[in-house]
N, C-alpha and C positions, 0 to 999 in steps of 0.2 A: 149144615144150618150154620155155622161157622162162616161159610162165605156169605151169606144173608147178612150176617152179622157185620161182617168186615163191610158189605156192601154199605148196609147204614150209617155206619162208623163214620166213612169217607164221601157219603155223597153230598154237593153244595148246593144249595145251603142246606146245613143240618136239618134234620127232621126229628123228632123225638120218636123213639119205639120201644117195645116191648118185648121180653124176653118169656116164653111160656117152658116150666120144668114137668116133669112125670109127676112130680110130688102136687102139683096143681098150683104152686106158685108163681107170681108172675110178678118180674121186676123191671121197673120202666128206666129207660135211659133218657134223660132229659138233656145231655149234654154230650159230646163228643169224649170228653177228658174223662167221663164218668166209667166208661167201660175200655176193655183191654183183648184181644185176642192172643193167648200166649200158649203156643201147641193146640194142644188139644182142650184147653180150659177157658172160660170166659171169667173174666175178673168184673165184677160190677160193685161201683160203690154203693152203699146206702145212704138216702137222703136224709138219714134221722142223724145223721153224724159222723166221725173219722173212721166209720169202719167201711169193709168190703166182704163179699162173699165170691168163692169162686165155686164156678157153675161146670161139671164135668160135660163135654159135650154129649154123652152118651143120655143124658139127661133133660136137655134139651128137645121139646117138642115141637116147638112154634117159635116164629119170631114174626112181629106184624108192626107197620107203624102205626101210630095213635092215632092220626087221622082215618085209618081204616076202620079202627073199633068205635070212633065217633058217628061214624056215618051208618 
């Protein structure tokens, strides 16, 4: 999953995507600066403010582009 996230973060032009977790939570990444892969963790900036969440790679169950969900 980390390779997929890196792919989405580096594609040009950037396309928003979402990360699904084992808990059922879904985190949208609307801009490439809103997420980063650090070792085996993904850091995602939350849209509500100046907070971020750290997601362990073990709990990421899916990654998909927003356009794929809308279709």
